[in-house]
C-alpha positions as CSV (number, residue, x, y, z in Angstrom):
1,X,-46.1,39.3,-2.4
2,X,-43.2,40.2,-4.6
3,X,-40.1,38.2,-4.9
4,X,-37.2,39.5,-2.8
5,X,-35.2,40.6,-5.9
6,X,-38.2,42.3,-7.4
7,X,-38.6,44.3,-4.2
8,X,-35.0,45.5,-4.5
9,X,-35.4,46.3,-8.2
10,X,-38.6,48.4,-7.4
11,X,-36.7,50.2,-4.7
12,X,-33.8,51.0,-7.0
13,X,-36.1,52.2,-9.7
14,X,-37.9,54.5,-7.3
15,X,-34.6,55.9,-6.0
16,X,-33.6,56.6,-9.5
17,X,-36.9,58.4,-10.1
18,X,-36.4,60.3,-6.9
19,X,-32.9,61.5,-8.0
20,X,-34.5,62.6,-11.3
21,X,-37.1,64.6,-9.3
22,X,-34.4,66.2,-7.3
23,X,-32.6,67.2,-10.5
24,X,-35.8,68.7,-11.8
25,X,-36.0,70.8,-8.6
26,X,-39.1,68.9,-7.3
27,X,-37.7,68.4,-3.9
28,X,-41.0,67.4,-2.2
29,X,-41.6,64.7,-4.8
30,X,-38.1,63.3,-4.4
31,X,-38.4,63.1,-0.6
32,X,-41.8,61.3,-0.9
33,X,-40.3,58.9,-3.4
34,X,-37.4,58.1,-1.1
35,X,-39.9,57.3,1.6
36,X,-41.8,55.1,-0.8
37,X,-38.6,53.2,-1.7
38,X,-37.9,52.8,2.0
39,X,-41.1,50.8,2.3
40,X,-39.9,48.3,-0.3
41,X,-36.5,48.1,1.4
42,X,-38.2,47.5,4.7
43,X,-40.3,44.7,3.2
44,X,-37.1,43.2,1.8
45,X,-35.8,42.6,5.3
46,X,-39.2,42.0,7.0
47,X,-41.5,39.9,4.9
48,X,-45.1,41.3,4.9
49,X,-46.6,37.8,4.9
50,X,-44.6,36.7,7.9
51,X,-45.6,39.9,9.7
52,X,-49.3,39.3,9.0
53,X,-48.9,35.7,10.2
54,X,-47.3,36.8,13.4
55,X,-50.2,39.2,14.0
56,X,-52.7,36.3,13.6
57,X,-50.7,34.2,16.0
58,X,-50.7,37.1,18.5
59,X,-54.5,37.0,18.3
60,X,-54.5,33.2,18.8
61,X,-56.0,32.7,15.3
62,X,-54.1,29.7,14.2
63,X,-56.2,29.1,11.1
64,X,-55.6,32.7,10.0
65,X,-51.8,32.3,10.5
66,X,-51.8,29.1,8.5
67,X,-53.7,30.8,5.7
68,X,-51.2,33.6,5.5
69,X,-48.2,31.2,5.6
70,X,-49.8,29.2,2.8
71,X,-49.3,32.2,0.5
72,X,-45.6,31.6,0.5
73,X,-45.2,28.7,-2.0
74,X,-41.4,28.5,-2.3
75,X,-39.8,29.9,0.8
76,X,-36.2,29.3,-0.2
77,X,-36.5,31.6,-3.3
78,X,-39.0,34.1,-1.9
79,X,-37.4,34.8,1.5
80,X,-34.1,35.8,2.9
81,X,-32.3,33.2,5.1
82,X,-33.5,34.6,8.5
83,X,-37.0,35.0,7.1
84,X,-37.0,31.3,6.0
85,X,-36.0,30.5,9.6
86,X,-39.0,32.4,10.9
87,X,-41.2,30.7,8.3
88,X,-40.1,27.3,9.7
89,X,-40.5,28.6,13.2
90,X,-44.1,29.6,12.6
91,X,-44.9,26.3,10.9
92,X,-43.4,24.5,13.9
93,X,-45.7,26.4,16.2
94,X,-48.7,25.7,14.1
95,X,-47.9,22.0,13.7
96,X,-46.8,21.4,17.3
97,X,-50.4,21.0,18.4
98,X,-51.1,18.0,16.1
99,X,-47.8,16.4,14.9
100,X,-44.8,16.6,17.2
101,X,-42.4,14.8,14.8
102,X,-43.1,17.3,12.0
103,X,-42.9,20.2,14.5
104,X,-39.5,19.0,15.7
105,X,-38.2,19.0,12.1
106,X,-39.5,22.6,11.6
107,X,-37.9,23.8,14.8
108,X,-34.6,22.2,14.0
109,X,-34.6,23.7,10.5
110,X,-35.5,27.1,12.0
111,X,-32.6,27.0,14.4
112,X,-30.3,25.8,11.6
113,X,-31.3,28.7,9.3
114,X,-31.2,31.2,12.2
115,X,-33.6,33.4,14.1
116,X,-32.8,37.0,14.7
117,X,-33.8,37.4,18.3
118,X,-32.4,35.4,21.2
119,X,-35.8,35.0,22.8
120,X,-37.1,33.4,19.6
121,X,-34.2,30.9,19.7
122,X,-35.0,30.3,23.4
123,X,-38.6,29.6,22.5
124,X,-37.6,27.2,19.7
125,X,-35.3,25.3,22.0
126,X,-37.9,25.2,24.7
127,X,-40.4,23.7,22.2
128,X,-37.8,21.2,21.1
129,X,-37.3,20.3,24.8
130,X,-41.0,19.7,25.1
131,X,-40.9,17.4,22.1
132,X,-37.9,15.5,23.5
133,X,-39.7,15.1,26.8
134,X,-42.7,13.6,25.2
135,X,-40.4,11.2,23.3
136,X,-38.7,10.2,26.6
137,X,-35.3,11.8,25.7
138,X,-34.5,13.3,29.1
139,X,-30.8,14.1,28.5
140,X,-31.6,16.1,25.3
141,X,-34.5,17.8,27.0
142,X,-32.4,19.0,29.9
143,X,-29.6,20.4,27.7
144,X,-32.2,22.2,25.6
145,X,-33.9,23.7,28.7
146,X,-30.5,24.9,30.0
147,X,-29.7,26.5,26.6
148,X,-33.2,28.1,26.6
149,X,-32.6,29.5,30.1
150,X,-29.3,31.0,29.0
151,X,-30.9,32.7,26.0
152,X,-33.8,34.0,27.9
153,X,-32.1,37.2,29.1
154,X,-35.3,39.2,29.9
155,X,-37.0,36.4,31.9
156,X,-39.9,36.1,29.5
157,X,-39.9,32.3,29.5
158,X,-39.0,31.7,33.2
159,X,-42.5,30.4,34.0
160,X,-42.4,27.9,31.1
161,X,-38.9,26.8,32.0
162,X,-39.9,26.1,35.6
163,X,-42.9,24.2,34.5
164,X,-40.8,22.1,32.1
165,X,-38.3,21.4,34.9
166,X,-41.2,20.2,37.1
167,X,-42.4,17.9,34.4
168,X,-38.9,16.6,33.9
169,X,-38.9,15.4,37.5
170,X,-42.0,13.3,36.9
171,X,-40.3,11.4,34.0
């Protein structure tokens, strides 16, 4: 994994090389080099380690996701702000099965840093509502569930929200 600034420097160097190839009338080489620089620009905005960690989570391989996340040593310098939010979001998901207090810290930090998609924000708020329910903070849990319901525009989390509301009635 390259640092975010190294990725941009590599992309700029490849674009300069592509311009040189265009000037030398090697159009095919220039186009191929522009595509290559596009890969580095893509990985500037979407970190490759986070993508691999998401793939492991999709397969329900929590140990593999943890292994990939451990490759990022200093997230504040290696990642863009939104990527750091997703880094904390993934850590919160992984830790939520063992340590709810630590998971709550990760989810709050992820929401503070920002998540790009509204359903990810809804998922983080729903997880925080679950933590608040287990800690007997009913008012906070109800507000978080309401916010998650507003953010869930496509209805992906409706079943989980209904289940959380039913559990709230038992408290």
